[in-house]
Structure formats: structure tokens, C-alpha cells
C-alpha positions, -999 to 999 in steps of 0.1 A, spaced: -384 320 658 -386 305 621 -353 290 626 -362 273 657 -396 260 639 -377 248 609 -366 214 623 -398 207 638 -414 215 606 -390 195 585 -392 164 606 -423 157 623 -422 139 656 -434 102 659 -463 114 677 -476 137 649 -468 109 624 -489 84 645 -519 110 648 -518 117 610 -517 79 602 -547 73 626 -568 102 611 -562 87 576 -572 50 585 -602 64 603 -612 84 572 -605 58 548 -624 35 570 -656 53 574 -653 59 536 -648 24 525 -674 9 547 -699 36 532 -688 27 500 -693 -10 503 -726 -6 521 -738 17 494 -730 -12 465 -739 -41 483 -771 -27 507 -771 -29 540 -782 -66 543 -756 -78 519 -730 -57 539 -738 -76 571 -739 -110 552 -706 -104 538 -689 -89 569 -701 -120 588 -687 -144 564 -655 -123 555 -644 -125 593 -642 -162 592 -605 -165 577 -591 -136 593 -582 -152 627 -569 -181 613 -545 -164 589 -534 -137 615 -524 -166 637 -503 -183 610 -483 -151 605 -480 -141 637 -469 -178 644 -440 -169 621 -431 -135 637 -434 -149 671 -397 -157 670 -387 -121 669 -422 -104 674 -430 -70 660 -452 -46 683 -490 -55 677 -498 -16 670 -476 -20 639 -493 -52 625 -526 -37 634 -519 -4 612 -505 -26 583 -540 -48 586 -563 -15 589 -541 2 561 -550 -29 538 -585 -33 549 -594 7 547 -569 29 528 -555 3 501 -590 -12 498 -603 24 491 -577 35 467 -581 1 446 -620 5 444 -620 40 433 -588 35 409 -603 2 394 -638 18 388 -623 46 373 -600 26 350 -628 5 340 -650 33 332 -621 50 310 -616 16 292 -651 10 284 -657 45 273 -627 41 248 -634 7 237 -672 8 239 -671 -27 251 -678 -30 289 -673 -67 289 -637 -62 274 -631 -35 297 -641 -57 327 -616 -83 316 -587 -62 309 -591 -39 340 -590 -72 362 -558 -85 344 -540 -53 338 -550 -26 360 -564 -43 391 -530 -60 400 -510 -30 394 -533 -7 415 -539 -31 445 -503 -44 449 -492 -7 451 -514 3 475 -506 -25 499 -469 -22 492 -474 13 505 -479 3 538 -448 -21 536 -430 13 526 -439 32 555 -430 4 582 -396 1 563 -391 41 563 -401 48 598 -398 16 618 -367 2 603 -357 -10 636 -385 -35 634 -376 -47 598 -348 -70 607 -348 -94 577 -371 -113 553 -391 -126 580 -403 -93 590 -413 -83 553 -433 -115 554 -453 -110 586 -460 -72 578 -471 -80 541 -493 -110 554 -513 -87 576 -516 -58 550 -530 -83 525 -554 -100 551 -569 -67 559 -572 -62 520 -589 -94 514 -612 -88 543 -627 -58 527 -629 -75 493 -644 -104 506 -671 -83 520 -680 -65 486 -679 -99 466 -701 -118 491 -725 -91 497 -732 -86 460 -737 -124 456 -761 -123 485 -780 -95 468 -780 -115 435 -792 -144 452 -822 -127 468 -831 -109 434 -830 -144 418 -847 -164 447 -822 -193 446 -816 -219 471 -786 -218 495 -764 -247 480 -773 -237 444 -768 -198 455 -739 -174 442 -731 -167 477 -721 -203 485 -698 -206 452 -682 -173 462 -677 -183 496 -661 -216 485 -638 -199 463 -627 -171 482 -628 -184 519 -623 -222 516 -604 -226 484 -584 -196 481 -578 -175 514 -542 -173 509 -544 -158 475 -539 -120 485 -512 -130 513 -494 -150 486 -492 -121 463 -480 -94 488 -458 -117 506 -434 -113 474 -432 -74 480 -424 -80 515 -396 -106 508 -384 -77 486 -383 -53 515 -371 -77 541 -340 -85 520 -333 -49 513 -335 -43 549 -303 -62 556 -285 -54 523 -256 -31 526 -256 -22 487 -278 9 479 -289 -5 445 -302 -37 462 -319 -18 488 -337 0 457 -342 -27 434 -352 -56 457 -385 -42 467 -394 -33 433 -386 -67 420 -408 -82 446 -437 -58 437 -432 -68 401 -436 -105 409 -465 -97 430 -481 -79 402 -473 -107 377 -487 -135 400 -517 -115 409 -525 -108 369 -522 -146 364 -545 -154 391 -571 -128 378 -569 -140 342 -570 -178 347 -605 -179 337 -596 -168 303 -572 -201 298 -605 -221 291 -629 -238 309 -603 -253 334 -580 -225 333 -586 -215 368 -580 -251 383 -546 -255 362 -534 -224 377 -546 -230 410 -531 -265 411 -497 -260 390 -490 -225 403 -508 -213 432 -505 -246 453 -470 -254 447 -461 -215 455 -480 -215 487 -464 -248 497 -428 -233 489 -437 -201 512 -448 -225 539 -414 -240 537 -396 -209 536 -416 -195 567 -407 -225 586 -369 -221 577 -371 -185 587 -384 -190 619 -357 -217 626 -331 -195 613 -342 -168 635 -341 -189 666 -306 -200 658 -295 -167 652 -309 -156 688 -290 -184 703 -256 -175 687 -259 -136 694 -271 -139 728 -246 -166 738 -220 -136 732 -238 -117 759 -240 -147 784 -201 -150 778 -200 -114 794 -224 -120 822 -253 -101 809 -273 -132 806 -272 -165 826 -261 -194 806 -292 -212 809 -312 -182 796 -297 -187 760 -313 -220 753 -347 -209 766 -348 -177 748 -339 -195 715 -371 -220 723 -407 -209 720 -421 -234 745 -396 -224 770 -405 -189 763 -441 -194 771 -434 -216 800 -412 -190 817 -438 -163 814 -466 -189 830 -441 -196 858 -434 -160 864 -470 -155 865 -479 -183 888 -451 -170 912 -455 -133 911 -489 -125 895 -494 -105 862 -467 -79 869 -441 -105 867 -455 -123 836 -451 -89 817 -417 -84 829 -406 -118 817 -425 -111 783 -408 -76 780 -375 -90 790 -379 -118 763 -388 -91 735 -359 -69 745 -334 -101 744 -347 -111 711 -345 -76 699 -308 -74 710 -302 -105 691 -317 -92 660 -299 -59 660 -265 -75 667 -274 -101 640 -283 -74 612 -251 -54 621 -228 -82 616 -245 -89 584 -238 -57 571 -269 -41 570 -274 -3 567 -271 3 604 -250 32 615 -224 25 644 -239 53 665 -272 39 665 -263 5 672 -244 14 704 -271 37 714 -297 8 709 -277 -17 726 -272 3 758 -311 8 758 -320 -28 757 -294 -41 780 -307 -13 805 -342 -25 802 -331 -63 803 -310 -54 835 -338 -39 853 -359 -70 848 -333 -97 853 -341 -104 888 -374 -117 878 -369 -129 843 -336 -148 848 -348 -176 873 -382 -180 854 -360 -186 821 -337 -208 839 -364 -230 856 -381 -233 821 -348 -245 802 -344 -272 830 -380 -283 826 -380 -282 787 -347 -303 791 -327 -281 771 -296 -282 789 -271 -310 784 -265 -337 813 -243 -321 840 -250 -283 830 -253 -263 861 -278 -235 852 -267 -211 878 -227 -214 871 -212 -185 852 -207 -190 813 -174 -205 807 -169 -223 840 -162 -261 843 -197 -267 850 -209 -249 820 -187 -266 792 -215 -285 783 -228 -256 760 -250 -271 729 -234 -266 697 -258 -239 683 -245 -217 709 -209 -216 697 -197 -180 689 -203 -171 653 -177 -156 631 -176 -116 642 -177 -90 618 -151 -61 613 -156 -25 618 -130 2 615 -138 16 647 -128 -15 668 -106 -43 657 -102 -64 686 -68 -84 689 -55 -79 654 -19 -75 652 -2 -41 649 7 -48 614 -26 -55 604 -42 -25 623 -48 6 602 -28 34 611 -43 55 637 -65 29 654 -52 22 688 -48 -16 701 -70 -33 726 -66 -23 761 -57 -50 788 -87 -67 804 -94 -90 833 -86 -126 832 -123 -134 828 -131 -119 794 -108 -121 764 -104 -92 739 -107 -105 707 -124 -103 673 -133 -68 657 -156 -54 686 -145 -42 716 -157 -69 743 -183 -64 767 -175 -54 802 -186 -76 831 -225 -74 836 -240 -44 852 -262 -17 846 -254 1 815 -258 35 832 -227 22 852 -208 1 828 -220 7 793 -218 -25 773 -201 -25 739 -207 -55 717 -186 -86 727 -157 -103 708 -160 -132 685 -144 -161 704 -156 -163 740 -138 -164 772 -107 -178 786 
């Protein structure tokens, strides 16, 4: 009996892990809310809560905009927000208070302990607590960690949650101080705190943690074990350093805060905005390039590729489906789009040499293609019509023509087949002299699909349960 239970105890199921995390978030959420309420008082707590909510929705929308090119599940993003708002905030408050009290007792100087704690202790504790959420996603939801853009989004949601709880504490304490002093609204500490934390620098915590997220994202597509270990640590170290610089800016003189804000924070914010736009465009180009291979094999219609690589066309396709078939049709198109993008990202990551085993790639590919095939009757026409209405197709392009026919030769430049990657399991049409010993050559195919490139080409379109699809080759069709 113990032998039978050993695999279950050694590796808990996904449902068990989810329940443990939900219980952890609930417990830490209750604890942090009560702790903040005790420090601010009930009136201060509710005032801080109302003011701290204001930047949450815009910041979430900004990070979601980046992630929509290859969207992560909302459950994962909400978990990251909850971790930042509850677990990471509780760890930070308890650890920072303990460290500050210890330094004050050792130095007998409370003011120096507060300054040293904010510069040397708080950045290390807070960024490490937030990075724990990224580590959990990286370890247990690796399929949703397909590159730096995923790390960017996950880190952003975690930091938004952490800043939300921290803002409640700061704004609540400021409100209590204003009540005690009887100051007016415009001259109040609450107004000044609101301006600095909500208006001037709502992006501060996301800016720090995004550096850690980029490290995890780069590690997810790295083939070297040393890089997968060192890149997240490098990102975390940069996040801690920037956080310490921000917290210590007031020690650089009367204008130190504004100097750091104008010379470091604003340029870095602009750089990360530019990087986010670039990553989003790169993801859409990758979707177009990878899905064109499946269109060449008949798994997608040729007009679906440009539609899936355009965010307006995806939205229009869902709207058209809802208009003609109701909410069920709209949901079918949305799931089809999500599976198609996941398929493209899966192949793109494998082609770039990420740490993805071949057996897992083939299994995931078949799962995604099977789900797409079940919804293609609803999603295909909607996407094709959206491509026509958005004018994504070249003149004379027939959206209903098979890929590679004379009617579809006007395929735009971004949809040309990229250079494929090589695996020892399937070597395409390499010559016998170049093929390793023991690896059989390619079998003959029908005239519609050429067997070329390192991957065995896809069979003609059909349900994966009947014709299991293997990744298509690299140079298209005859």
C-alpha cells in the first residue's frame, strides 16, 4: 500500500497544489487585512482602500494589453495579483518590522534604523517575496512561460497587487495623521502621499519586479542550464538595486528624489514601454510565421493566419461569431484563437531551443490541434471574414482557396516559412551522407506536401485522433 501511495505523496496533483495555494492566499489575505486595519484604524483603512484602488484597473489593463498577443489564463494572473497583495505584502511587513526593530536595538538610533531598513532591508525582502510568485509559475506552469513577455506580464500583476496593499497602508496612516493634526485637504499628508504614490509613480513597483520577470522569461527559452539558473538571479539583483536606489533617493539632498525620478525612473519606464511594444509585435509576427506552416498542411485556412496575427481581427471575429451564433459561438472562436496562439508559441519555443522535451511537444501539439479541429467549423469562417473586413489579405487573394494554390500565392511577406530547427529524431530531406547512422530517411508523401526540413511534415488536415499531426517541415508546399 505504501508503495502505491508513494508516487501520490511524492508529487501532489495539480488540484491539490491549487487548493494549497488558495488556502495560503486566503489565510495571508485575512492576516494582512487585519494587520493593516490595526495600523491605520478602521476609517484610515477604508480611505486608503478606496484611494489605492484607483490605479489598479489602468495598470492591469496596460499589462494585459501586452499579454493579449499570447494571453495567459486569468486564473494565473489573478493568483499573481493575490500573491503580491496578500502573501508577499505580509512577508514584507513582518520581515521589515523585525529587521528595523533589530537594527534600532543594535544601534540605539531609531531614525537611522528606519533609513537603513528602507534602503538595505526592504528592497531585498520585498523583491524576493514578489519573485516567489514568478518562481511558482515558472516551476509549475512552464507551458504558460514562453518568453520574456510572459515574465513581463506575470511580474507586473504581482507588483500591482503588492503596491495596492502598500498604498492602503501609507494612505491610511497619512489620513489618520491628518485627522490628528486637523489639516485641510490640500495641505494634508494624504494629498501629498496620493500625489507621489498614485499620480507620480504608480509604476514604481511594477518597474522593479518586471526586471525579475524578464530574467525568468529569458530563462524559459534558454537551452543552457546555467543561464536558466543565473538569468532570474540577475533580474532579481537588478530589481533590488533599482528599488534600493528609489528608496534612498531622499538621502541625496533636497532634490534627490526628483533627480532619481527624472534621470533614472522616467527613462527606464520609457525603455520598458518601448520593449513591451516591441515584444508584442514580435509575438504577433511569431504567431503569423509559425501558423503559416500549419496552414500549409491544411490545419488552418490561409486567411486565418493573418487574422490570428492581428488583434483587431481577432476581436472582430469574436464579435461576428456572437452576432451570428450567440455567446456560445463567440466563446468557441475565443478558445480557438487561444489554442492557435498557444500552438504557435509552443512551436516557436521549441524551434528556438528552449528546455522542452520532444515527447511533451508532440503531446501538447496533438492536444491543441484536436481542440482547434473541433471548433474550426465555427471559428474558421469568422476569422476569414474578419481578415477580409480588416483588409489583411492582398488583392486577388481568395480566403477560401487552399494554401499554396494559384489563388493564394499572394501570401504576405511575414507569413513565409522561417528557418526550421533540427532534432535528431526527424531530419527531413537531408541527404544520406548528412544523416546520422540509424536514422531512417523520409517516406514518400503525396504531391500536396513536400517533406523537407528537420521535422516530419504534417499530414493533411484531419482530427488528430485519426491523423496525428507532427510538426510541418520548413519550406512549404510544392
